[in-house]
C-alpha angles and dihedrals in degrees: 000000000000090000090053090051092049093049090046093052094042091054091056091045096048098042100041114109128217135204088256090054090054095048091045089051090054094045096047096044099038095091090054096056104024121114091215117024092181131033115260114270093014142075091226120116110260099217128034122184130199142153125234115206086340085278105081124057109211116206110188117189122194109224117231114259096234094068124086088238109077129182124040143315115223123197115189110198121200099223093203089062097053109121103173143005117203136183110229108216120193139144092266127105090244124058127191136225106218120209112198121195139181114266112297092016092124130054118193126205137178111222115199124217086261091056097253109152121212121182114232126222119269089228094108092053094043090052101039106024135268103286141120125216102178093120105090118180132191112255094226137125091288095048097105094050094042095046093049092050091049090047091051092050091050092047090049090053092048097046091045086059095051100267117153106212120211118243112246118220100177 
C-alpha cells in the first residue's frame, strides 16, 4: 500500500507543469514553428518571451532594420485578463495566434536600441480591439499540431493566472 501511495504521489509530482515549463516550451520551440526566426535585415531573434512576476507575458519583437523605427516593440499581456486565444487561418504562408484580452489587458511599449522604454498610446487597441498577434507560425504540414500546442501553452498560462476563457462555438 505504501508503494502505491509513493508511486501515486510521484506521478503527480513528475507530470505536473508549471508556468516556467509553459514559457520554456514556447521559447525552445519557437524557432521550429516561427515564420521569421530573426528580424528582417538583422541576425537578432524576432520574438523574445518572458514572464514578469508570473502574471505578465512579455512579447518583445525586434523591428526590421529597414524601417525608420528601430529597436523593439514590447507587449505586456496581463494573463489574468485574457479572454480568448484564437488561431488565425488564412491563405498566407504565415498564420497568427491571436491573444484577446479584456480592455486594458495589454500595455505596449517601444524600446530603443539603448533600452529606453516608452509606453505607447492605447489608441490602436481602443480602435481595433484588445488583442496581440505577435505569434506568427509557418503554414506548413505541421501547422495544425504546432498551433494547437502553442494555444494550449498560452491557455495554460492564462488559466493559471485566474483568467476565465470564453467558450468558442465557431
